[in-house]
C-alpha positions in Angstrom: 17.2 -22.0 33.4 17.6 -18.3 32.7 19.4 -16.4 35.5 17.1 -13.5 36.6 18.6 -10.6 38.5 16.2 -7.8 37.5 14.8 -7.4 41.0 18.3 -6.8 42.5 19.0 -4.0 40.0 15.7 -2.2 40.3 17.2 0.6 42.3 20.7 2.0 42.0 22.2 3.3 45.2 25.7 4.0 46.5 28.4 2.5 44.2 25.9 1.0 41.9 23.8 -2.2 41.8 26.1 -4.2 39.5 28.9 -4.7 42.0 26.9 -7.2 44.1 26.3 -9.2 41.0 30.0 -9.9 40.6 29.9 -12.4 43.5 27.5 -14.7 41.7 28.8 -18.0 40.3 25.9 -19.5 38.4 25.7 -18.0 35.0 28.7 -15.8 35.6 31.7 -15.0 33.5 33.9 -16.8 35.9 32.1 -20.1 35.3 32.5 -19.7 31.5 36.2 -18.7 31.3 37.9 -20.2 34.3 39.1 -23.3 32.5 40.5 -21.2 29.6 42.1 -18.8 32.0 43.8 -21.7 33.8 45.2 -23.0 30.6 46.4 -19.5 29.6 48.3 -19.0 32.8 49.7 -22.5 32.9 51.2 -22.0 29.4 52.5 -18.6 30.4 54.3 -19.9 33.6 55.6 -22.9 31.8 57.4 -20.7 29.2 58.6 -18.3 31.9 60.2 -21.2 33.9 61.8 -22.6 30.8 63.3 -19.2 30.0 64.7 -18.7 33.5 65.9 -22.2 34.4 66.5 -24.2 31.3 67.6 -22.0 28.3 71.2 -21.1 27.8 72.4 -17.6 26.9 72.2 -18.1 23.1 68.8 -19.7 23.5 67.6 -16.8 25.6 68.6 -14.4 22.9 66.4 -16.3 20.4 63.6 -16.4 23.0 63.8 -12.6 23.5 63.7 -12.1 19.7 60.5 -14.1 19.6 59.0 -12.1 22.4 59.8 -8.8 20.6 58.4 -10.1 17.4 55.0 -11.2 18.9 54.7 -8.0 20.9 55.2 -5.9 17.7 52.7 -7.7 15.4 50.0 -9.0 17.8 48.0 -5.8 17.5 47.5 -6.4 13.7 44.7 -8.8 14.5 41.4 -6.8 14.3 40.0 -8.7 17.3 37.7 -6.0 18.7 35.9 -5.4 15.5 35.4 -9.0 14.5 34.4 -10.2 17.9 32.1 -7.2 18.7 30.2 -7.6 15.4 29.8 -11.3 15.9 28.4 -11.0 19.4 26.0 -8.3 18.2 24.6 -10.7 15.6 24.3 -13.5 18.2 22.5 -11.3 20.7 19.9 -10.2 18.1 19.4 -13.8 17.0 19.0 -14.9 20.6 16.1 -12.4 21.3 14.4 -13.1 18.0 14.3 -16.8 18.8 12.6 -16.1 22.1 10.0 -13.9 20.5 9.3 -16.6 17.9 8.2 -19.1 20.6 4.4 -19.4 20.1 2.0 -19.2 23.1 -1.3 -21.1 23.1 -3.1 -18.5 25.2 -4.7 -16.6 22.3 -6.0 -19.8 20.7 -7.4 -21.0 24.0 -9.3 -17.7 24.5 -10.8 -17.9 21.0 -11.7 -21.6 21.4 -13.4 -20.9 24.7 -15.3 -18.0 23.4 -16.5 -19.5 20.1 -16.9 -23.2 20.6 -20.1 -23.3 22.7 -21.6 -26.2 24.6 -21.6 -27.2 28.3 -22.1 -30.9 27.4 -19.5 -33.5 27.2 -18.9 -33.3 23.4 -18.3 -29.5 23.5 -15.9 -30.0 26.4 -14.1 -32.7 24.5 -13.8 -30.6 21.4 -12.3 -27.6 23.3 -9.8 -29.7 25.3 -8.8 -31.8 22.2 -8.0 -28.7 20.2 -5.8 -27.3 22.9 -4.1 -30.6 23.5 -3.2 -30.7 19.8 -1.8 -27.2 19.9 0.4 -28.1 22.9 1.4 -31.3 21.2 2.6 -29.4 18.1 4.9 -27.2 20.2 6.2 -30.1 22.2 7.1 -32.0 19.1 9.0 -29.0 17.8 10.9 -28.6 21.0 11.9 -32.3 21.0 13.6 -31.5 17.6 15.5 -28.4 18.7 16.1 -28.8 22.5 18.2 -31.5 24.1 16.4 -31.0 27.4 13.0 -31.8 25.9 14.4 -34.6 23.8 15.7 -36.3 26.9 12.3 -35.9 28.5 10.2 -37.2 25.5 12.6 -39.3 23.4 9.8 -41.2 21.5 6.1 -41.0 20.7 5.4 -43.5 23.4 6.6 -41.1 26.0 4.2 -38.5 24.6 1.4 -41.0 25.0 2.5 -41.7 28.5 2.5 -37.9 29.3 -1.0 -37.5 28.0 -0.2 -35.3 25.0 -1.0 -38.1 22.6 -3.4 -41.1 22.5 -2.7 -44.5 21.2 -4.8 -44.2 18.0 -3.0 -40.9 17.2 0.4 -42.5 17.8 -0.4 -45.2 15.3 -1.3 -42.7 12.7 1.9 -40.8 13.2 4.0 -43.9 13.3 2.5 -45.0 10.0 3.2 -41.7 8.4 6.7 -41.6 9.7 7.3 -45.1 8.1 5.9 -44.0 4.8 7.3 -40.5 4.7 10.4 -40.5 7.1 12.1 -37.4 5.7 9.9 -34.7 6.8 8.7 -33.6 10.3 5.1 -34.3 11.3 4.8 -31.4 13.8 2.1 -29.8 11.7 -0.2 -32.8 11.9 -1.9 -31.9 15.2 -2.7 -28.4 13.8 -4.5 -30.1 10.9 -6.5 -32.2 13.3 -7.4 -29.2 15.3 -8.6 -27.3 12.2 -10.8 -30.3 11.3 -12.3 -30.3 14.8 -13.1 -26.5 14.4 -14.8 -27.2 11.1 -16.8 -30.0 12.6 -17.9 -27.8 15.4 -19.2 -25.3 12.8 -21.2 -28.0 11.1 -22.7 -29.1 14.4 -23.7 -25.5 15.2 -21.3 -25.1 18.2 -19.7 -22.2 16.4 -22.2 -19.5 15.6 -20.7 -17.9 12.4 -18.1 -18.4 9.8 -16.1 -15.3 11.0 -15.4 -17.1 14.3 -14.2 -20.2 12.3 -11.9 -18.0 10.3 -10.5 -16.3 13.4 -9.7 -19.6 15.1 -8.1 -21.2 12.0 -6.0 -18.0 11.4 -4.7 -18.3 15.0 -3.9 -22.0 14.4 -2.0 -21.1 11.2 -0.1 -18.4 13.0 0.9 -20.8 15.7 2.1 -23.4 13.1 4.1 -20.6 11.4 5.9 -19.7 14.6 6.7 -23.4 15.2 8.1 -23.5 11.7 10.2 -20.4 12.5 11.8 -22.2 15.5 12.8 -25.1 13.2 14.2 -22.7 10.7 16.4 -21.1 13.4 17.6 -24.5 14.4 18.5 -25.6 10.8 19.9 -22.3 9.6 22.6 -21.1 11.9 25.0 -18.2 11.7 27.4 -18.9 8.8 30.0 -21.3 9.8 32.8 -19.3 8.2 32.1 -16.3 10.4 32.1 -18.5 13.5 35.4 -20.0 12.5 37.0 -16.6 11.8 36.0 -15.3 15.2 37.3 -18.4 17.0 40.6 -18.4 15.1 41.1 -14.7 15.7 40.6 -15.0 19.5 42.7 -18.1 20.1 45.5 -17.0 17.7 45.6 -13.6 19.4 46.1 -15.1 22.9 48.6 -17.7 21.7 50.7 -14.8 20.4 49.8 -12.8 23.5 51.3 -15.5 25.8 54.7 -15.1 24.1 54.4 -11.3 23.8 53.7 -10.8 27.5 56.8 -12.9 28.7 59.3 -11.1 30.9 63.0 -11.2 30.1 66.1 -9.4 31.3 66.6 -5.8 30.2 63.1 -5.8 28.5 62.2 -2.3 27.5 58.8 -0.7 27.1 57.9 1.7 24.4 59.6 4.7 26.1 62.9 2.8 26.4 62.6 2.2 30.1 63.3 -1.2 31.7 60.2 -3.3 32.5 60.5 -4.8 36.0 56.8 -4.9 37.0 55.5 -8.0 35.3 58.2 -10.2 36.9 55.9 -12.9 38.2 52.3 -12.2 37.0 51.0 -10.8 33.7 48.3 -8.5 35.1 47.1 -6.7 31.9 47.5 -9.7 29.7 45.2 -11.6 32.1 42.6 -8.9 32.1 42.7 -8.7 28.3 42.2 -12.5 28.1 39.4 -12.3 30.6 37.5 -9.7 28.6 38.0 -11.0 25.1 37.6 -14.7 26.0 34.5 -13.9 28.1 33.0 -12.1 25.1 33.5 -15.2 23.0 32.0 -17.4 25.6 28.9 -15.2 25.7 28.4 -15.8 22.0 28.9 -19.5 22.4 26.3 -19.8 25.1 23.7 -17.7 23.4 24.0 -18.9 19.8 21.6 -21.8 20.7 19.3 -20.8 23.6 17.5 -24.1 23.6 20.5 -26.0 25.0 21.6 -26.8 28.5 23.5 -23.7 29.5 22.6 -21.7 32.5 21.1 -18.8 30.5 19.2 -21.0 28.0 15.4 -20.9 27.8 13.4 -23.0 30.3 11.6 -25.2 27.7 10.5 -28.0 30.0 8.7 -25.5 32.2 7.2 -24.1 29.0 5.7 -27.5 28.1 4.0 -27.9 31.4 2.8 -24.4 31.6 1.2 -24.4 28.2 -0.9 -27.5 28.8 -2.1 -26.4 32.2 -3.1 -22.9 31.2 -4.8 -24.1 28.0 -7.0 -26.6 29.9 -7.8 -24.0 32.5 -9.0 -21.5 29.9 -11.1 -23.8 27.8 -12.5 -26.0 30.5 -12.3 -24.6 34.0 -13.1 -21.0 33.0 -15.3 -21.7 30.0 -18.2 -19.2 29.9 -17.7 -18.4 33.5 -17.1 -15.0 35.1 -17.7 -13.4 38.5 -21.0 -11.8 39.3 -21.7 -8.4 37.6 -21.9 -5.8 40.3 -21.3 -2.1 40.5 -17.8 -1.0 41.0 -16.6 1.1 43.9 -16.6 4.3 41.9 -20.0 3.8 40.3 -21.4 7.1 41.7 -18.2 9.1 41.2 -17.8 7.8 37.6 -13.9 7.7 38.1 -11.6 8.1 41.1 -9.6 11.2 41.7 -6.7 9.1 42.9 -6.1 5.5 44.0 -5.1 5.1 47.7 -1.5 4.7 48.8 -0.1 2.6 51.7 2.2 3.9 54.4 5.2 2.4 52.7 4.3 3.9 49.3 3.5 7.3 50.6 7.0 8.6 49.9 6.6 7.5 46.3 3.6 9.7 45.6 4.2 11.3 42.3 2.9 14.5 40.8 1.1 14.7 37.5 3.7 14.9 34.7 3.9 18.3 33.0 4.8 18.9 29.4 8.1 20.6 28.7 6.5 24.0 27.8 4.0 24.0 30.7 6.0 26.7 32.6 7.0 28.7 29.6 5.4 32.2 29.6 4.9 34.1 26.4 5.0 37.9 26.8 1.9 39.8 25.7 3.8 41.8 23.1 5.2 38.6 21.5 1.7 37.0 21.5 0.2 39.6 19.3 -1.0 38.3 15.9 0.6 39.8 12.8 -2.1 40.8 10.3 -2.1 38.7 7.2 -1.6 40.7 4.0 -4.2 39.5 1.4 -2.9 38.0 -1.8 -2.7 40.3 -4.8 -3.5 37.5 -7.2 -7.1 37.7 -8.2 -9.4 35.6 -10.4 -9.4 38.4 -13.0 -5.6 37.9 -13.6 -6.3 34.3 -14.5 -8.3 35.2 -17.6 -5.3 36.1 -19.7 -3.5 32.8 -19.0 -6.6 30.8 -19.7 -7.4 32.7 -22.9 -3.9 32.0 -24.2 -4.6 28.2 -23.9 -7.1 28.3 -26.7 -9.6 26.2 -24.9 -12.7 28.1 -24.0 -16.0 27.0 -22.4 -19.4 28.5 -21.8 -22.0 27.6 -19.2 -25.4 27.8 -20.9 -28.3 25.7 -21.9 -28.1 24.1 -25.4 -30.9 25.3 -27.6 -33.4 22.8 -28.9 -32.9 21.9 -32.5 -35.7 23.0 -34.7 -37.0 21.8 -38.0 -36.4 23.0 -41.5 -33.2 23.9 -43.4 -32.5 27.2 -41.6 -33.3 25.9 -38.2 -31.0 22.8 -38.8 -28.1 25.1 -39.8 -28.5 27.3 -36.7 -28.8 24.3 -34.3 -25.9 22.4 -35.7 -23.5 25.3 -35.9 -24.8 27.2 -32.9 -24.6 24.1 -30.7 -20.9 23.9 -31.3 -20.4 27.6 -31.0 -21.5 27.6 -27.4 -17.9 27.0 -26.1 -16.7 30.6 -26.3 -15.7 31.6 -22.8 -13.0 30.6 -20.3 -13.1 28.3 -17.4 -11.7 31.1 -15.1 -14.6 33.4 -16.2 -17.2 30.7 -15.4 -15.6 30.0 -12.0 -15.5 33.7 -11.3 -19.2 34.0 -12.0 -20.0 30.9 -10.0 -18.1 32.0 -6.9 -19.0 35.7 -7.1 -20.5 37.0 -3.9 -21.9 40.1 -5.6 -24.9 38.5 -7.3 -26.5 40.5 -10.0 -24.0 43.4 -9.8 -22.3 44.6 -12.9 -18.5 45.0 -13.1 -16.6 47.6 -14.9 -15.9 46.5 -18.5 -18.2 43.5 -18.2 -21.6 43.5 -19.8 -24.4 42.7 -17.4 -25.5 39.1 -17.7 -22.6 38.1 -19.8 -19.3 36.3 -19.0 -16.2 38.2 -20.0 -15.2 37.7 -23.6 -12.2 35.7 -24.8 -10.5 35.5 -28.2 -12.8 32.8 -29.5 -15.8 34.8 -28.2 -14.6 37.8 -30.2 -14.5 35.7 -33.4 -18.0 34.4 -32.8 -19.5 37.6 -31.4 -23.2 37.9 -31.5 -23.7 34.1 -31.8 -24.4 33.2 -28.2 -25.4 35.0 -25.0 -26.0 33.8 -21.4 -29.0 35.0 -19.6 -28.3 37.0 -16.5 -29.3 35.4 -13.2 -32.1 37.0 -11.2 -31.2 39.6 -8.7 -30.3 38.4 -5.3 -29.5 34.9 -6.4 -26.4 33.0 -7.3 -25.4 31.7 -10.7 -26.2 28.0 -10.7 -24.6 25.6 -13.1 -27.3 22.9 -12.9 -28.3 22.0 -16.4 -25.4 23.8 -17.9 -22.5 21.6 -18.9 -18.9 22.6 -19.3 -18.0 20.4 -22.3 -14.7 19.5 -23.8 -13.8 21.3 -27.0 -15.1 19.4 -30.1 -13.8 20.2 -33.5 -11.4 22.7 -32.1 -9.8 23.3 -35.5 -13.1 24.6 -36.8 -14.9 26.6 -34.1 -12.1 27.9 -31.9 -9.1 30.1 -32.6 -5.8 30.5 -30.8 -4.7 33.9 -29.6 -2.4 35.6 -32.0 -2.9 32.9 -34.7 -4.7 33.6 -38.0 -7.9 31.7 -38.6 -7.5 28.8 -41.0 -11.1 27.6 -41.2 -14.3 29.5 -41.8 -16.5 30.4 -38.9 -20.2 30.7 -38.5 -19.8 34.5 -38.4 -18.2 34.5 -41.8 -20.9 32.4 -43.3 -23.6 34.9 -42.3 -21.6 38.1 -42.7 -24.6 39.9 -44.3 -27.1 38.5 -41.9 -29.4 35.5 -42.2 -31.3 34.9 -45.5 -34.9 36.1 -45.7 -37.5 33.7 -44.4 -39.5 31.7 -47.0 -43.1 32.4 -47.8 -45.6 30.8 -45.6 -46.9 27.4 -46.7 -50.4 26.2 -45.9 -50.7 22.9 -44.3 -52.3 20.4 -46.7 -55.4 18.7 -45.9 -55.6 15.5 -43.9 -53.8 12.6 -45.6 -51.0 14.6 -47.2 -47.7 14.2 -45.5 -45.3 17.2 -46.2 -41.8 16.4 -47.1 -39.0 17.5 -44.8 -35.2 17.2 -45.0 -34.9 14.8 -42.2 -37.3 12.4 -43.8 -35.7 9.0 -44.4 -34.8 8.1 -47.9 -35.8 4.5 -47.3 -39.4 5.4 -47.1 -39.3 6.7 -50.7 -37.6 3.6 -52.2 -34.0 4.9 -52.3 -31.3 2.4 -51.6 -28.9 3.4 -48.9 -25.6 1.6 -48.7 -22.2 1.8 -47.0 -21.7 3.9 -43.9 -24.6 6.1 -45.0 -26.9 3.3 -43.7 -25.5 4.0 -40.2 -24.8 7.7 -40.1 -26.6 9.5 -42.9 -30.2 10.7 -42.5 -30.3 13.1 -45.5 -33.2 12.9 -47.9 -33.0 12.3 -51.7 -32.2 15.3 -53.8 -34.8 14.6 -56.5 -38.1 16.5 -56.4 -40.6 14.5 -54.5 -44.3 14.8 -55.3 -46.7 12.9 -53.1 -49.6 11.2 -54.8 -52.9 13.0 -54.8 -55.2 11.7 -52.2 -58.7 10.7 -53.3 -61.5 13.2 -53.0 -59.6 16.3 -54.3 -61.0 18.4 -57.1 -59.1 20.3 -59.7 -59.1 23.5 -57.7 -57.4 21.8 -54.8 -54.8 20.4 -57.1 -54.0 23.8 -58.6 -53.7 25.4 -55.2 -51.4 22.6 -54.1 -49.2 22.9 -57.1 -49.0 26.7 -56.7 -47.9 26.3 -53.1 -45.3 23.7 -54.1 -43.9 26.1 -56.7 -43.7 28.9 -54.2 -41.8 26.5 -51.9 -39.4 25.6 -54.7 -38.7 29.2 -55.5 -37.9 30.0 -51.9 -35.7 26.9 -51.7 -33.8 28.1 -54.8 -33.0 31.4 -53.1 -31.5 29.4 -50.3 -29.3 27.2 -52.5 -26.3 29.5 -52.5 -26.3 29.9 -48.7 -26.8 26.1 -48.3 -23.8 25.3 -50.6 -21.3 27.0 -48.3 -22.8 25.1 -45.3 -22.9 21.8 -47.2 -19.2 22.1 -48.0 -18.4 22.8 -44.4 -20.6 19.9 -43.3 -19.0 17.6 -45.8 -15.6 18.5 -44.6 -16.5 17.8 -41.0 -18.3 14.6 -42.0 -15.1 13.5 -43.7 -13.0 14.1 -40.6 -15.6 12.3 -38.5 -15.5 9.3 -40.8 -11.7 9.3 -40.7 -11.7 9.2 -36.9 -14.3 6.4 -37.0 -12.0 4.5 -39.4 -9.1 4.8 -36.9 -11.3 3.6 -34.0 -12.4 0.6 -36.0 -8.9 -0.2 -37.2 -7.5 -0.1 -33.6 -10.2 -2.5 -32.5 -8.9 -5.2 -34.9 -6.8 -7.7 -32.9 -3.1 -7.9 -33.8 -3.3 -11.7 -33.6 -5.5 -11.9 -36.8 -4.0 -13.2 -40.0 -2.4 -10.8 -42.4 -4.9 -11.6 -45.1 -7.8 -10.9 -42.8 -6.3 -7.6 -41.8 -5.8 -6.6 -45.4 -9.4 -7.5 -46.3 -10.7 -5.4 -43.4 -8.5 -2.5 -44.4 -9.7 -2.7 -48.0 -13.3 -2.8 -46.8 -12.8 0.2 -44.6 -11.2 2.2 -47.5 -14.1 1.3 -49.7 -16.8 2.2 -47.2 -15.1 5.5 -46.3 -14.5 6.4 -50.0 -18.2 5.7 -50.8 -19.5 7.7 -47.9 -17.2 10.7 -48.6 -18.3 10.7 -52.3 -21.9 10.7 -51.3 -21.3 13.5 -48.8 -19.6 15.7 -51.5 -22.2 15.0 -54.1 -25.5 14.8 -52.3 
């Protein structure tokens, strides 16, 4: 049983509270070392008597030489370091074993709260689950504690104690006969989990979360029982225990000889030593301390034994079963009457009452360490914060140098016709002309609708790419009094950066839209009358499939261009010769206008073909990366050849429309 003295050392007065503990015998250091101390002193006096009464003069000289030798080299043994480190490990292990002991109280609370039913079956389920939990811990303790093993040596003793019934003993005995090598302490936990599952099927447990909670607690209990077994089977390394034991005993064997008195014995200063003539005072104290230290480690290395300071495991077995039955049976779904507390009207008490004996211990409310610290008024003045000189305007240069520019504006709707198609395709890409910093500046500006010096009203400040594409895009100014909203406007990532953007300080290596239309857009074509009902005019976006042209390769997926041959729709029935002539004259006018646009279209077609080629090359890389590396080499070669053929065919058609 653990020796408890906490109550005696609660208050320290006078010379201290530990002095009165020195008179105790049970669990004391005297009880542990007295036998070793008697042996030490017996050997010491035996050698002393032999030196004084038996040895001759030459033999005394040899004896004195041995004493000097042991006295000179005894301190070479690192006893303090080795023994202190070992005791520290043992103390940590001792407390860890106590914290690993599982307690059935949490499981009992969960079982009582979640397994419902006041009938006999509900009561049997709750009590059986807790009996299995206590049985598991008792079986573990019989394997690691000699005290519990002497109390329950066999399964029959567990049946007699009420922790096991006869049918369960038969099952365990059968398993032990078939599988004798492993412990069966986990079996009661498995039975308890099965009962919890059955209670859920019968509706005594309301939800699955409660089932999980109870089973998790059962698994936690089983894990702590397994930890106790691990502490029992895995000890402090034997070699360390042997080193400590040899160091202590060898030190004091040499100390017995080194502390012997002889005639004309000199101390370190060269003076004669005549004090330790009959009793070795300091050698005895040294033995008392070091040997007591070793005995502490020996008694605490296994706290489940029969030492005075070992754990009270037999009391633990009785307590667990009693408390478990009380929680799940006696106190199941029972509580005192719900009434108003004493401080119902006051909400909370100002202070709880004291007795006469406790009045002297009335304590003041604790104050923080800076509660009485006064700050002078002059030191409490706030230092004004100097605003930062870094402004959003200064971010424009760094962002312009990056070469990536954006604009926030609506994309124009693509129109129809050749000129409208050119404007929408090029202009849609040319919208990325201003910087992110400029857009953020406009978005977070508090001066809505106000013009800044050097900035055109209703326009984001320009950037290098905006200078190269000047006049192509503008952003409409927000209405006065409102904030710039980026709702339908999208800040897009740069697409085809090599074509439509330019780096600061670098020459342009590709044509831009401004260079294509340096002299202004071409003149508009002559107006064309809409033919009568039944005649469908031809447009560039008309599918070639509708006119009988065969489309192959990647053109079938990506190309929507029309055939280059002149297309004449058939004359609808009911037209006279005059209508035909007027129609032919209008078609000739359209052809002449289209001829004037050929030169301008050629430059754009070259640019479009180059971009189409780059797009197809990227498409080829994407398709090639999607091919699995595990395919056969021949299949990969065929796919590569097919891609080369399709890309070559598409590029050829794009260059020669």
